[in-house]
C-alpha positions as CSV (number, residue, x, y, z in Angstrom):
1,X,-11.2,1.1,-18.9
2,X,-8.4,-0.5,-17.0
3,X,-9.1,-3.5,-14.8
4,X,-8.7,-3.0,-11.1
5,X,-5.6,-4.6,-9.6
6,X,-5.9,-7.9,-7.7
7,X,-4.1,-7.5,-4.4
8,X,-2.4,-10.4,-2.8
9,X,-0.2,-10.9,0.3
10,X,-2.2,-8.2,2.1
11,X,-1.0,-7.5,5.7
12,X,-2.0,-4.9,8.2
13,X,0.6,-3.0,10.1
14,X,-1.2,-0.7,12.5
15,X,-3.7,1.4,10.4
16,X,-1.7,0.8,7.2
17,X,-2.4,-2.1,4.8
18,X,0.5,-3.4,2.6
19,X,-0.3,-5.4,-0.5
20,X,1.4,-6.8,-3.6
21,X,-0.1,-6.5,-7.1
22,X,0.8,-6.4,-10.8
23,X,0.6,-3.0,-12.6
24,X,-0.7,-2.6,-16.1
25,X,2.6,-3.6,-17.7
26,X,2.9,-6.9,-15.7
27,X,5.5,-5.6,-13.2
28,X,5.1,-6.5,-9.6
29,X,4.4,-3.5,-7.4
30,X,3.7,-3.0,-3.7
31,X,1.2,-0.6,-2.2
32,X,0.9,0.9,1.3
33,X,-2.4,2.6,2.2
34,X,-3.6,4.0,5.5
35,X,-7.2,3.0,6.4
36,X,-7.7,5.7,9.1
37,X,-10.5,8.2,8.3
38,X,-9.3,11.5,6.7
39,X,-5.7,10.3,6.4
40,X,-5.3,9.9,2.6
41,X,-1.8,8.2,2.8
42,X,-1.2,5.7,0.0
43,X,2.0,5.1,-2.1
44,X,3.4,2.5,-4.5
45,X,6.8,1.0,-4.2
46,X,9.0,-1.4,-6.3
47,X,10.1,-3.4,-3.3
48,X,8.0,-5.0,-0.5
49,X,10.6,-4.0,2.1
50,X,10.1,-0.3,1.2
51,X,6.3,-0.6,1.5
52,X,6.5,-2.3,4.8
53,X,9.0,0.3,6.1
54,X,6.7,3.1,5.0
55,X,3.8,1.4,6.8
56,X,5.8,1.0,10.0
57,X,7.0,4.6,10.1
58,X,3.7,6.3,9.0
59,X,2.1,8.8,11.3
60,X,-1.5,9.8,10.5
61,X,-2.0,13.5,10.1
62,X,-5.8,13.0,10.0
63,X,-6.2,12.1,13.7
């Protein structure tokens, strides 16, 4: 069973949280995930700038 990632540098941009973690191969990845109910938006990116841009431009479809 793989270990859960340890998120660091977690910031909140509106309803979306952006965090940095290391994947199973030791590469640094960045995740953006919406915390709004019934939204379901979450993606992984190779750069922090891309994750923050996705967080800033995200519009919830679950509202």
